[in-house]
C-alpha positions, 0 to 999 in steps of 0.5 A: 500500500505504501508503494501505491501511495507513493505512486499516487502522490507523485502523479498528483504532485505533477500539477503541484495541487495539494492532496487531500486526505479524503482522496488518499483514503478513497483511493488507497488506504483503509482508515485503520492503517492510515498513519503507518502507510503515510509514514512509510510512503513519506520515508520512501519519497524522502529517500528515493526522490528527495521529496518531503511529504508535508501537511500544510493544513491540519484541519482539512488534512491537506498534503504537499510534496516539497522539493527545494526551490532553486537556491539563490546561488543560482544552481540552475544546471538545466534551464528548462521551463519549470526552472524558469517559472521557479526563477520568476516565482523567486523574484515575486516572493522576493518582491513580496517580502521586501515590501513587508510580506504583502503587496497590491496586485497593481504594484506587483504588475508594475514591478513585473513590467520593469522586468518586461513581463506583462500580465496581459500579454503572452510571454514566450516562457511563462505564457499568460503571466496573470494566469500563472500567478493568480491560477497556478502559483495560487493553486499550488500554494506558493502564493495566496491572494486576499481581495481588498474590500470595496474595490472596483475593479476588484483588487488583491493583495499577494502574500507568501503561501504555505508551500513557499514558507516550507520550500524557501526561507526569508533568509535565502530570499534576502540573500538573493535580493542582496546578490542582485543589488550588489549589497550586504543583506544587512543593508535592509535592516528590518528585513534582515532582522525578520529573516534572521528570526524566521527559521 
């Protein structure tokens, strides 16, 4: 059963959409053996695939498999589409963190325009960037959005999602920003102390 669960989780994870306990119970496991099978599957995923099974919502029992986001040292051995998307994600997470952990969608689009990434236009690597951020990255729990009340047209705030919290750290993101800007991370005093305080 554990190997069936491993296969099930790997298939589900290809879209990086969180996996619900109800789906696991329905498809794979009888209730009694649940935690033992999940633990065994988690061990296999860690040892064989280098993936970690993490519960991101203990009320709804939702799991994700986490890998490490590309580290800011830029260890991109192969530049494929997935890595490029992760690179864009890292830039977006950095921007959110540097702006105090939440940012208005209009400010994010302005920032991306500076990088020649336009939300309304097809990008040769990322496709529809608005769909990538508001759809894929939000579904995958890398980003979270909250709507700002009484705005017309509707405006949103972007925040880090639980997957981002698990796969990267504020310390890494600050190092990444410092490297790009050629400055010492301590240059940003409040972000530096926040990054040092979070594991």
